[in-house]
TORLUM-840623 format. One record per residue: residue in one letter; x, z, y of N, C-alpha, C, CB in turn. Coordinates in pm, whole numbers, plus 32768, in hexadecimal, padded with zeros to 4 digits. Last residue first. Glycine has a CB too. Example, Ala and Ser with C-alpha at 12.3 -4.5 7.8 and 13.67 -1.06 7.14 Angstrom:
BEGIN
S850582C47F1F855782CA7F96850A831380038580823C7FC4/A8527830C7DC784CE830C7E3E8528830C7EB6846B83897E41/
end
This chain:
BEGIN
E79058A237AEB787E89FF7AE778358A2B7B8678378A517A5D/M7A5189C57B3C79DB8A217B1E794789F67B2879E78A8E7B74/I7BB089DD7AB87B0689557ACF7AB089D07AC87AC988B37A22/E7CF08A047B2C7C4E8A4C7B277BEC89C67B047C158A9F7BDF/M7E4B89F47AFF7DC189A97B1B7D4A8A0E7AF17DB489137ABD/L7FA589A77B0C7F1189D27B0D7EB089B87B417EFE8A247B20/V7FE288637A9F7FF388C67AE57F6F891E7ADB801B889A7B66/A804F87297A08802B87D279E4803588207A578093881E7978/R807686317B1180AB869A7A93804987007A78813786EF7AB4/G806B850E7B9F802A85887BA3808785977B027F60858B7BB3/T80E4840F7C17806D83EA7B8A803F848A7B8080C8839E7AC7/V814D84427D1A80DB83F87D0A806783EA7C90810D838F7D1B/M81FA84F07CC881D685317D5E813D84A27D5A828F851D7E0D/E82A1847F7C0B820284D97BED81C585067C56820785617B98/R834483D77C6482CB83907C1E824A83F97C1982FA83607B79/R83CD84607DA083C584347D14836384027CD583DD84837CD0/V83CD83387EB483AC83B57E6083C783B57DE1832E83D57E62/L846A82997FA7848982A57F2E843783567F138542828B7F1E/T843681A580A6842382288096840B8240800383B7825880EC/V850F8099816484D480BD80C984C9814F80B385368086804D/T852F7FE1825485098075824984E580AC81AD8484808B82A9/S85D57EB7828F85527EE6821A85647F9B823C85847EAC8137/R86237DC58368864A7E37831485B77E4282E786987EC58360/M86A97CB1843486397CD183CD86867D5C837686147C318359/S871B7C73854987487CA784D786BB7CAE849A879F7D2F84E4/L870E7BF6867787847C10861587967C5C85A187D77C3D864E/A86037BFF86BB86467B5086AA86C77B7D867B865C7ADB8750/D854D7C6485D2857A7C58862C85C87BF5862E859C7CB0864B/A84BE7D4684C185027CC284EF84E47C94859084CA7C478488/E84527E0783C084917E0A843B84CB7D6B845485097E828439/H83A57EA282D183E07E2382D483CA7E2C837983947D9D8270/E83887FB8821783677FBF829883B37F1B82CC83A7805F82E2/V82DC804880E083427FF4812F82F47FC681CD836E7F5A80C6/D829381A6803382818114809A82D480D880D3823D81198103/A82EB81A47F35824681DE7F5E8245816F7FD1822B82A97FA4/V838A815F7E11838B81377E8882E981607ED383B4809A7E7E/L845082677D5683AA81F17D5A83B582107E0382D182427CEB/L8571828A7CA584E882C47CF6847F82307D158524831D7DAE/N864283007BE28611827B7BF8855C82D77C28862781F57B43/E8745839B7C77870D83897C1186BA83197C2A86D583F47BE6/S880A84367D44885983F57CE087C783E77C8488EF84577C9B/V887684D77E67881E84907E39882C84247DC187FA84617E9D/G890485677F3788F585987ECC8868855A7E5F88F286247EF9/M896E84B97FF988E28519802788B385457FA4885684C0807C/S8A51844C7F828A7384AD800689DB84E480148AB5844F80AB/P89D183BB7ED78A1484457EA28A4B847E7EF08A6D84457E45/V88DA830C7E818941831D7F12895A83B27F0E88F082EE7FBE/S885C82247DE388CB82837DBA88FD82817E358933825E7D44/A871781E87D0F876681F17DB487BE82637D8186F482247E5C/E865F80CC7C6F86F981487C64873781727D0787A880E37BFD/V850980E37CB68584809A7CB7860F81147C8A8592804F7D63/L83DE804A7C39842180CB7C4784C180907C598403813B7BB7/F82F37FE47D5A83647FA57D0383BB80327CFD83BF7F0E7D51/N8227804E7E2B821B803D7D6282947FEB7D09817D7FCC7D31/P82687F647F30822F7FD57F2A822A7FE17E5381837FC87F9B/S83627E767F4582D27E7F7F3782C97F107EF0828E7DFA7EDC/W84707D657F8F84317E017F7183917DFF7FAB84987E8D7FD4/V844C7C2B7F12844D7C857F9284067D0C7F7583FF7C3B8010/I84667BB27E3784EE7BB67E7B84C27BF07EE3853F7B367E9A/E84027BA77CDE83F57BE17D69846A7BC37DC683E57C777D61/R839F7A977C4183D97AF57C5183CB7B3F7CB584327ADE7C45/R82DB79A57C2882CC7A077BE4833B7A7E7BE182B579D27B75/A83E978CE7C4C836D78CB7C318341797B7C17835B785E7BB0/T850C78E67C5E84F4792D7C96844579547CA7853F79097CF0/D860278647BA8857B78307BC5855678B27C02851A77F57B43/G872B79187BEB86F9789C7BD1866A786C7BE28716788A7B61/L877C7A237C30871379F67BD786DA79787BA686C37A1F7BFE/M885F7A047CB688797A0C7C3D87EF7A217BEC88DD7A727C2C/R880F79E97DB5884C79467D4F885C796B7CE688E178F17D6A/I879C7AD07DE287477A6E7DC9878379F77D9A86FF7A557E31/Q88A87B407DF988247B777DA587BE7B077D9587D47BFA7DF4/P89307ABC7EE5896A7AC37E4B890D7AE97DC989DC7B327E4A/D88357B067FD788677AAE7F8A88A57AA27F0788A07A8F7FC0/P87B27C317F5587E17BDD7FAF883F7B7D7F8A880D7C1D800B/L86437C907F6886CE7C637F0B87237C237F7386B27BEB7E80/G85C37D0680AE85BA7CF6800686397CDB7FB3855D7C7C7FDF/W85E67CD981A185417CFE815F85647D1E80EB84C37C838152/G87097D49822586AF7D1D81F386307D3981C986D37D0481C0/S87BD7EBB81E887947E19821587547DCF820287C57DD0820F/V87017FCE81F487597F7C81E9874E7EFD8208877A7F83818C/T86BC812B81F086B780AF8249870B805A81FE86E880BF82E4/V85EA82088162866681C9815A86608131818E869581D180CA/A857F834B810F854E82D9817285D582758178851F8320821F/T84E583E98045856183D680638542835880BF85C483C87FE4/R8416852B803E84118480804B84AC847A80858381843080CE/V8378860A7F6E840485F57FD88415855B7FBD84AB865D7FA6/E821C868D7F788292863A7F47832586257FB3824A85A27F2A/R813E87027FB881C1877C7FA5824786DC7F9881A788147EC8/R808F863F7FB1809D8694801A812986E8800D801E86ED801E/R807285F07EB7807685AA7F1480BC85D67F958006858D7F22/L801886C47E46808A86937E0480DC863D7E74805D863D7D7F/M7F0786DC7E787F8787757E928011870D7EA67FA6880B7DCD/E7E9A86127E257EC2862E7EAA7F1586A77EC97E5386357EF4/T7E8E86117D337F1385AE7D587F1C85DF7E047EEB84D77D3A/E7E0186C77CF37E7786F87CBB7ED886827D0C7E7686FD7C02/A7D2D86B57D477D4087147D797DE986FE7D527CE1878B7D49/R7CE485D27CB37D0585AE7D167D2F86307D857C9E85577D34/R7CF586497B987D2D85F47BDA7D6A85E37C507CF985BD7BD8/A7C0386F67B987C9A87167B9F7CDC86B87BC87CD7873A7B2D/L7B47863D7BD17B6086807C2C7BD086AA7C427B2586C87C2E/Q7B6B85B87AEF7B8F856E7B477B7685987BD57B5D85047B29/N7AF686907A317BAD86527A337BBC85FC7A967BEA85F479A8/P79DD86877A777A4D86FE7A8F7AD786C67A937A4C87717A17/H7964854A7AD379A485A07A7479F585D17A9679C7857C7A16/V786084F07BA178DA84FC7BAA791A854F7B2478F085377C2E/G774684C17BEE776384BB7B52782384C47B35771484097B12/E773D843F7D28770484797C9E774984767C207690843B7C7E/R785B84967E20780384417D9677BD84837D4C785184007D2C/T78BE85247EB3783B85167EC177F484D17E52782684DA7F35/V799F863C7EB47987858C7E8D78EA857C7E7579E585507DE6/D7A3086BD7FCD799886C27FA579AC86137F53790C86D68053/I7B3487927FDC7B1887277FD47AB087007F7D7B7486F67FC5/T7BF6889A809B7B66887E802F7B5187FC803F7ACB88CF8054/L7D1A894780AD7CDF88D780C97C6088B080637D4B887680CA/V7DA18A6E81247D378A4080E27D1A89D4810F7CD48A8780DF/R7E998B5D81817E708AD981987E1E8AA181087EFC8A7E81C2/R7F318C4081517EBD8C5381157E608BBD81207E7B8CD7815D/N808C8BEC80BC80228C2281257F898C3480F3801F8BBB81A1/R81658B74804F816F8C0A803680FF8C3F80A8821E8C4C804E/C81948A847F8B817E8AA3801A812B8B24801A81348A298069/T81C78A9C7E6282408A607EC082048A677F6F826389A07E87/D81008AC17DF481278B2B7E0D817F8AFD7E7381538B757DA4/D7F9D8A1C7E03804089E37E02809F8A707E518051892A7E7C/R7E9889FD7D5B7EFD8A7E7D8D7F808A237DA77F1D8B107D03/I7D6889717D3D7E1A896F7D077E3F899D7D5A7E7788F47CED/V7C1589637CA37C7C89B27D007D1A89A67CA87C408A707D15/A7AFE88B47C7E7B6988BD7C3B7BD288EE7CBE7B86882C7BE7/K797488CE7C7679FE88A67C9D7A8F88E97C4F7A0088CB7D36/K784788467C64789388967C0B791488717C80789C88617B4E/F777487B47C9D774888457C7E77B788757C6676E688627C0F/N780186CA7D0C777486C37C81777B87667C3D77A786287BD2/G792287437D8E78C686F37D77786686FA7D1778F3869E7D6D/V7A3887967DFF79B887CC7DD77966874D7DDB798088447E35/V7B6F88317E257B4B879E7E2C7AA687D27DC47BE787127DD1/V7C6488DA7EC27BEB88F97E7E7B88885B7E867B9E898C7ED5/Y7D92896E7EDE7D5388E97EE37CD988E67E707DCA88727EC6/E7E748A467FA27E0E8A1F7F027DC389A37F457D7C8AB97EBB/H7F368A4B802E7F718A817FB27EE88A877F617FC68B1C7FC5/F7FA388F180A87F59896080A17F7A89BE80167EC8892F80A9/Q8038884481818037884981177FDF88D3812880BC883780D2/E809387AA827F801E8780825A800887C281A8802186D08273/A8186881782D381198800832E806A87F482FB8146877B836E/G824687E6823A81DA8871821A819C886182758204890E8213/N8341870581CE82C98708821F827D878682118274869981FD/E847286988191840E8708817683AB871881F8846187988157/R852C8580818484B585BB81E4848286008192844B85618229/I866E84D581D285E485438170859B858681BF861685C78106/E86ED838E81EF869F83EF82378632845F81C6863E838882A8/V87D6829B8251878E82F481D4875383768230881583338144/S883C817F828E8837821582BE87E18230824587F282418365/R889E8068823788AA809E82B7889D813D82CC8848805D8303/V891B7FD9810588BD807C815388F4807B81BE88D0812C8110/G89E67F39809489627F0780F088F37F81813A88FC7EA7807E/A8A437FE37FE98A207F537FC989A77F27802789F67F427F27/G8A8480D1803A8AEC808680348AB77FDB80098B5180D57FC8/E89B081727F3889F2817D7FB68A7281027FD28A2D82197FB8/E889780A27EB9891E80D97E8D895980F97F39898A80517E1E/I875A806F7E38877F80B87EB0882D80B97E80872181637EC4/R87027F447DA387377FB17D9787727FE87E0887817FAB7D3F/F86977E0A7CF786827E6E7D4A86AD7EF77D4A861C7E727D4F/G86937D557C2A871B7D887C78870C7DE27CEC876A7D127CB2/E85D47D0E7BA8861C7CA97BFE86A07CD67C5A85B07C737C60/N85657DBA7B0585D97D8D7AC786197D1D7B1D85B97D5F7A3A/R85137F237B6184E57E787B87857A7E547B4384C57E397C5F/L84A180207A76850B7FEF7AAD84EF7F5D7AE085777FFB7A4F/T837A80887A0783F9805C79E1841280057A648400800C794B/R828680CB7A8482C0813479F9833880FC79C88254813F7968/S81C480C87B8E821E80AE7B5A8255811F7ADE826880937BC4/P807081597BB7810C81797BD2817181357B71812582197BC5/R7F4F806A7B567FB781017B47802680EE7B877FED81307AAF/W7E907F967C2C7F177FA57BEC7F30803B7BDC7F8B7F607C45/I7E017EBA7CB57DD27F3C7C7D7E2E7F567C387D5C7F477C35/F7E017E0E7DFC7E667E447D667E227E847D357EED7E977D67/L7D727D1A7EA67D917DAE7EA27DBB7DA67E037D027E237ED1/G7DCE7C217FA07D567C527F697D897CD07F317D0E7BF17F02/G7E817BB8805F7E337C07808D7DA27C2B80317E217BCF8109/A7F777B937FD77F327B007FF07EBA7B2C80377F0A7A9F7F61/A7FFF7C687FBC80227C1D802A7FA87BD1803180A57BCB801E/S7F0F7D597F617F627D127F637F8E7CB17FC17F537CF17F13/S7ECD7EAE7FB17EAB7E2F7FEA7F387DE57FA87E947E3080A4/T7E517F8F7E927E937F687F2B7E907EF07F327F247F8D7F4F/I7DEC80A97DE47DBF80197E1D7E0480097E807D337FFF7E46/M7E6E812C7CC57E8081097D397E42809F7D457EF281047D5D/F7DDD82207B8B7E2E81747BDB7E1081AF7C857DA680947BAA/G7D9782D47AFF7E1082EC7B187E33826D7B4B7E5C83207AAC/Q7C7083167B197C9782C27AC47D2382BC7AC07C6082517AD9/G7C88839F7C257C2E83C97BA57C5783A67B3B7BB1839F7B9D/D7CDF82DA7CC37D0A83467CB27CE883A57C3B7CF583727D16/A7BCE82587CCB7C4781E57C9F7CA082947C797CA2814B7D52/E7B3282CF7D197B1782AE7C967B70826D7C717AAE82777C7B/T7B74830F7E1D7B6F837A7DCD7B5583597D417B1483D27DFE/L7B8E821A7E9D7C00825C7E7B7BEC82D87E317C4982737EEA/L7A7581D47E877AD681857E587B4D81DD7E317AF6811F7EBB/K7A14828C7F5779E1828F7ED37A4882197E587930825D7EEC/A7A9E820C80547A9C82BF80347A7582C77F8B7A00832680A6/W7A308100804A7AB4812C80497ACD81B77FFA7ADD813780D8/P793680FE80B9794D80F3805279BC81137FFC793780A48052/S78E0820281B1792C81B7818C793D817480E5798A81F781BC/E777D825B81B47815828881A8785A820E818B783482F88132/I76638287819176B282678228771E82A482137672829E82B9/D767C8291807D761882BE80D3765C82C2813875D3833380B9/W769E81EF7F4B76EC81E87FCA766482108001774281518002/R76AE822F7DF47668822C7E6D768E825A7EDE7608825A7E62/F76D981DE7C9F771381D87D1C76C181D07D807763817B7D28/F770382407B2F76B9822F7BCE76ED82457C39765382787BE9/G784782357AB777BE82447AA9776C82137B1277A282C07A96/V7931813D7A1B791281B47A7C787481C87A7A794A81937B1E/Q7A2A810D7938799880F37939799D815379CD792B812E7899/E7B8480DD79887B2B8101793E7A7580CD79857B5481A57930/T7C7D7FCC79827C4B801579BA7BAF804B797C7C567FDC7A2E/P7D087ED479247D1C7F6579027CD67FEA79367D937F77791D/D7CAA7DE778657C657E2D78FA7CA67EB678C27B8E7E2D791C/R7D987D6C778B7D1E7D8777BC7D067DCA783A7CE77DC67767/P7E507C9776B77E3D7CC9774D7D917D07774A7E597C2E77CF/P7E217CE875397E377C8975B37DF97CD376487DDD7BEB758E/N7EF17E0C75BA7EF77D5A756E7EB67D7075397F5F7D08751C/G7F1F7E7276F87EFB7E9E76967EEE7DE876457E707F1076B4/E7E967E2A78687EF67E68780F7EE67E7377867F0A7ED97833/P7EAF7D7A79B37E877D9479087ECC7DDA78BA7E867D2478B5/F7E6A7DFA7AD47EDF7DBF7A757EB77DD87A0A7F687DEF7A7B/A7D567D627B937D8B7DE97B4A7DEC7DBE7AC47CFB7E4D7B10/H7D1D7CF77CB67D7A7CC67C4C7D907D537C047E0E7C777C8A/V7C6E7C1C7D887C607CD27D5C7CB37CB57CBC7B7A7D277D44/M7C377B397DD07C9F7B647E287CBA7C027DED7C6C7B5A7ED4/E7B877AC47D337C227A897CEF7C897AEB7D377C5279C97D1D/D7A827AE67D707ACD7B317CFE7B4F7B227CEB7A9E7B177C88/D7A8C7AB77ECE7A7D7A887E4C7ADD7AE87DE27AA679E77E4C/W79F37B6C7FB07A3C7B4C7F887A207AEB7EFB7A797BB27F8F/G79067BA9807B79277B10807879B17AFA801A79437AD48120/L78D77CB0806079227C9880CF79387C0080D779A27CE780CA/R78477CD07F6F78017CE47FF4783D7CB5805E77EA7D628011/R794C7CA07EBA78D77C1B7EB8786E7C487F7878397C3B7DE0/G79DA7D797EDE7A0D7D267F09797F7CAB7F497A777D027E96/V79217E117E4C78FA7E4F7EF979717DDB7F1479217F2F7F3C/M79127DAA7D5078A97D9E7DA678BB7DA67E2C78567DEF7D8B/R7A417DE47D217A067D5B7D4679917D4A7D7E79FB7D0F7CE6/V7A307EEE7CF87A787EC77D687A587E367D8D7B097EDA7D4E/L797D7EF87C12794F7F427CAE79AB7F217D0879497FEA7CB7/D7A1E7E6A7B5779B37E0C7B75797C7E667BD5794E7DD77AFD/T7B037F2B7B6C7B1C7EBC7B937AA97E517BA37B757E9A7B48/L7A9680167AD97AA280197B707AD37FA37BA07AF880817BA3/T79817F6C7A227A037FA57A117A127FB37AB17A7B7F4379B7/A78437F8E797F787B7F4C79B8790B7FB779F778117F077A11/G77628046792777A07FB478C778077F67791B77197F32789F/G7625808A79DF76AF807C79B176E3800A797976C680D1795E/G753B80457A58754580E07A2375ED80DF79F974C981087984/D74E97F3F7AD474C27F6B7A4E75027FEB7A0674DB7EFC79FB/A75947F797BEE74F07F6B7BD374B37F7F7B2B74C47EC27C07/P7688800C7BEC76457FAE7BE775977FB77BAB769F7F637BA2/W764480787D427677801D7CDE76A2805F7C4D76EF7FD87D1E/S759180817E8775AE80A97E1775E780607DB6755980D47DF2/T754480B77FD1758F80527F6B75EB80907F1675DF7FE57FB1/D7507813980A774B9811F804774FD80AD7FF274358101807D/S762280F4817975B2812C815C752C8102812975A2815981AF/W776680B281C777108099818476A1810E818F7746807C810E/T7868807482C2780D80E5829077968076825277D18163831D/S79AF7FDB82FD79297FD582B578EB8078829279467F79821E/D7AA37FFA82ED7A6E8013834E79DA7FF3835E7AB57FE4839C/V7B177FE981EC7B21804581FF7AEF808282807B7E804B81E3/I7ADC7EAF81A17A957F5081547AB17FF181707AC07F5280BB/D7B6A7E2682897ABC7E6C82627A947EB282227A657E378239/R7C747E6582347C4E7EB582AB7B817ED582BA7C987E46833F/A7CA87DAD81957C727E15814F7C627E9481B27CCB7E3180D4/P7D537CF882157CA57CCA81FF7C767D5C81B27C837C18817A/S7E3D7DBB82C17E1D7D8382457D817D6B82547E497DE381C9/R7E3B7DCF84237E587E0483987E117DA483337E237EA18385/G7EFB7DD085637E827D8F84D37EB57DF4849C7E8C7CE2846C/L7F687D7C86AB7F327DD586267EDB7DA785CB7EEF7E488647/V80297CCE87A77FBB7CD2873F7FBC7D3586A87FB57C3F8716/A808A7CA488CB80887D13886D7FFB7CFA8829809B7DAC88B7/V811B7BDC89A580C47BBC896880BD7C1B88DF80D27B34895E/N81E67BF08AED81CF7BF98A6281657C018A1081FE7C448A43/C82EC7BE28BE382567BCF8BC3822F7BBB8B1A82257B438C19/N83A87C768CD3836D7C3D8C4982E77C4D8C4983A17C818BC8/S83FC7D068DC884467CCE8D7A84127C808CFA84927D278D5F/A83127D7D8E3483557D0B8E6A83BB7CEB8E3683717D0F8EDC/D82097D248D3282417D878D8682C17D348DCC826D7E138D2B/A810A7D0B8C57815E7CC08CD681A57D348D1A80F57C6A8D52/S801C7CAB8B1C80677D008B8E80C87CB68BEE80BE7D6E8B4A/A7F267CA18A107F817C4A8AB67FD07CAF8B197EF87BFA8B3C/T7EDE7D0589357EE37D1A89A37F5B7CE589D77ECE7D8E89B6/V7DF47CF688037E4D7C9F88597E5B7CB988E07E277C208855/E7D877D7486DB7DAF7D8987737DF47D2987A27DFB7DF98791/D7D827D1885C77D177DB286067CFF7D8F868E7D6E7E69860B/V7D9A7C2684D97DA77C47856F7D437CB1859A7D927BC685C8/M7E097C4583A47D777C2283F97D9F7C32847E7CEA7C8A83DC/I7F077C0182E07EE87C2F83537E5E7BF983777F4E7C1183AE/T7FBC7BDD81DD7F6A7BAB81E87F037BDC82557F507BA2817E/A81377BCD817E80A97C0381B980437B9B81D680BC7C508241/V81D37B1D811681FE7BB4810A81807BF5813782877BE4816A/L822B7A11803381A57A47809181E67AD8808580E27A318048/R8356794C803F830479C2801C82867A11807483667A1D800A/R83AA77F180178383785F8079835B78D2802D8311783880D9/G83E477267FB6847377687FE6843277C5803184E9770A8040/G832676A77F568376764F7FBA83A876AD7FE4833D75F58021/H82DA77597E60827D77627ED582CE76FF7F53826678197F06/D841777827DD2838077717DCE8353777E7E63833577E47D6C/T850E77D87E0A84E677647DC6846377417DAA851B77627D5D/I85ED78537F04854878697EA4851C77CE7E9084A978D07F13/L86BF77EC7F8986CF78117EF28646783B7ECB873E788D7ED3/P866477C980A886797750804286AC777B7FB986E576E7807C/N857878A380E985F0789580BC860B78278079860D78F1807D/A8483791C81DC84A578CB81B6851E78C681788493789181FA/V835D7A2B81C784167A1181C0842079AD819F847A7A5C8165/H823E7A288283828B79F781FF83417A15821F8263793181E3/V810F7A9F82C281A27AA182E681F27A9E825381C87B338345/Q7FCF7A0E8378801E7A3182DC80C67A56830F801D797F8257/I7EB67A8A84087F397A8083F57F8C7A8383907F5C7ABB8429/R7D727A1E84767DD87A5D83E07E567A3783FD7DB87A168336/D7CC77ABA85817D157A3A85427D6B7A8284B97D9579E885C8/H7C457B9685E17C0D7B94857C7C737AE785477B507BA38599/K7CB77B4B87327C7F7BB386E87C2C7B75866F7C297C0D8746/R7D9F7A1287357D157A5E87847D0F7AE2873D7C6D7A068770/V7EB8797A87897E8579D787667E137A2687AE7EDD7A0E8752/R7EE378C188917EFD78A087F57EE178D4878A7F5E789A87D9/G7EAB792F89667E5F78CF893B7E6A78B888CA7E6678708971/R8015795489957F9F79A289A67F1A794089997FA779EE8A38/E81227902895E80B878FD89018038791F891980D3793E88A7/S81C4793B8A61817678B68A1D812E789F89BA81B4786689FD/S82007A428A4F81837A178A86816479978A69817E7A248B0A/P827C7A8788E3827F7A6F897D81EC7A4789B582EB79F289A1/L81E27B8F881481FA7B1B883A82197AF388C181A77AE48817/E820B7C87872C821A7C6C87D282407BCB87B882AE7CDC8837/L813F7D2C8630818E7CCC866381767CB6871981697C478606/E81177E0F855581327DFC85D881987D8885EA81627E7B8612/M80197E5B842F80957DF6847C80977E04852480717D3E8459/T7FE57EE882F27FD27EE1838F80507E5F83C77FF87F9D83DE/H7F1A7EC481D97F8C7EC681FD7FAB7EB182AC7FC27E6681A5/C7E317FA6814E7E3B7F4681AE7F037F5081D97DB77F77823E/I7DF980A280AE7DF08038807F7E0C7F9180BC7D898053805D/D7F2D818580A97EDB813580E67EC9809F80A47F0A8133816C/D7FBF81E580077F9D824A80407F1881F1808080148294809D/L8088814C7FCD802E81557F5C7FDD81C47F7A807181627ED6/S80C7804D80AE80E780BB80A7808780F0802D80E280F9812C/K817D7F8681D981487F87814F8148800A810581927F2A8100/R81AF7F0C8309819B7F7682CA81437F77824C81747FC38320/I823C7E2483CA81FF7E11839982227E99832781FE7D8A838F/K82A97D94850082C17E0484B182547E13845982D67E7B84FD/V83747CB285B782FF7CAF855E83237D648525830A7C1284CF/S83B67C23870183C37C9186A283547C96864683CF7D1186E6/R83737B1B877583F97B6D87A083F47BD4873F83FF7BAE8841/W832579BC872983147A7F872583887A96873482DE7AE18695/R825178CE86E082DD78D8871682BA79808733830C786087B0/L819C788385DA818B78978662824378D0867280F37917868B/E80EA77458524815D77868556819C77D085C38191774B8551/A7F8C770C8557800B76CE857F8081776585567FFE76958647/R7E49770285777E9E76EB84F97F3776C1855A7E4F7653847E/R7D7576EC861F7DCC772A86577E3D772785D27D9277B68694/P7C6676E685D37C9E766B85DF7D3A769286267C337605863B/A7CB0776984BB7C9A76E985077C53770E85657C5D767984C5/T7DAD784D84427D3B782C848C7D4277DA84DB7D0A787C84C2/T7EBC7873843F7E96782283D17DFD780784007EAB78708337/N7FE278C984BD7F4778EF84F97EFB7867849D7F3378DF85D8/T81097939842080B978C5845480367917847480A3783E83E0/V826D7972845681EB79C6848681A3793A849681F87A398527/V836E79C283B0831E793283B68271796683FB831278DE82EB/V84CF79FE8387842B7A1B838F83D679AE83DE840F7AAE83DE/R85AE79B182C68586799E833684F579DD8333859679118359/N870B79D581DF86777A07823B863479E882A986787A6E8261/S881979D181D987B4794082138731796281FE87C778A381BC/M89407A628224889E7A8C81FD885C79F7823788517B398264/
end
């Protein structure tokens, strides 16, 4: 395999390619931010500072675009720790996507839109981005229809009162059936769960680069009843697969939220908490060289594993044989190898489906 990982500090005046010992990047449909753990040798101390911008690429001569490099993640540094003991000196770097500013900020006395409406979810996300110094092009909603159009719906009046802008964006996106996640370039994607299989050749097949498989059912965060309240209404959904009396109540503070949005939030919360996750560790960070070579021109083709891929999974020894959605990806690299842990779920766990519910005045 001819892939190699390139880590670059793109912040002037420290702009430089960095020597590294290990890299771990995590991306998830459940989190707006990508995260990174980076270990550097002590010689790199001083070449990375808090709030620097780090980009991680995969380099491969078979990639025909962008100089043979494919961008994997753009990270803002949260923390730099230099440490030493009798046998080793190293620098640990932790960071998240630029969207960290949306998560960490707390707004007060901020309302939108000033004219009382007529704007979409995409417009709202771009407004939030502008408050943080982003260009509108950093927020991308995948067009739908013919001719292509913004797929998101109009939103009502928003007010933030000593709260994170992210919390209300999440509720609005979920109510419209969209997810908001970071892009490799550090912007945001507004998209629906994928409906079609990837055509570049991404698939999970036992005996073809699969190192290990783990199937996990977790009931620790599962509840019997999910209650979502807002705008003097509430939606209640019960999960009969959880036979206890645990109740989770979520308060949606946005004015004018529709009862159907409350119901969808309750439904998706239930499905995500009871889902069965299949974690598959594979060699490399994406397509193997023979498949990249078959693509020919790699421009606008996916090379690296990413969340929201719908892929065929076939692991007969674990009873897995169906099309599954990639919910999480964890890329790891060290001096010896590159590997990815791809977490798969059924698509309905993200999109929702009809379940028993009540909408109450």
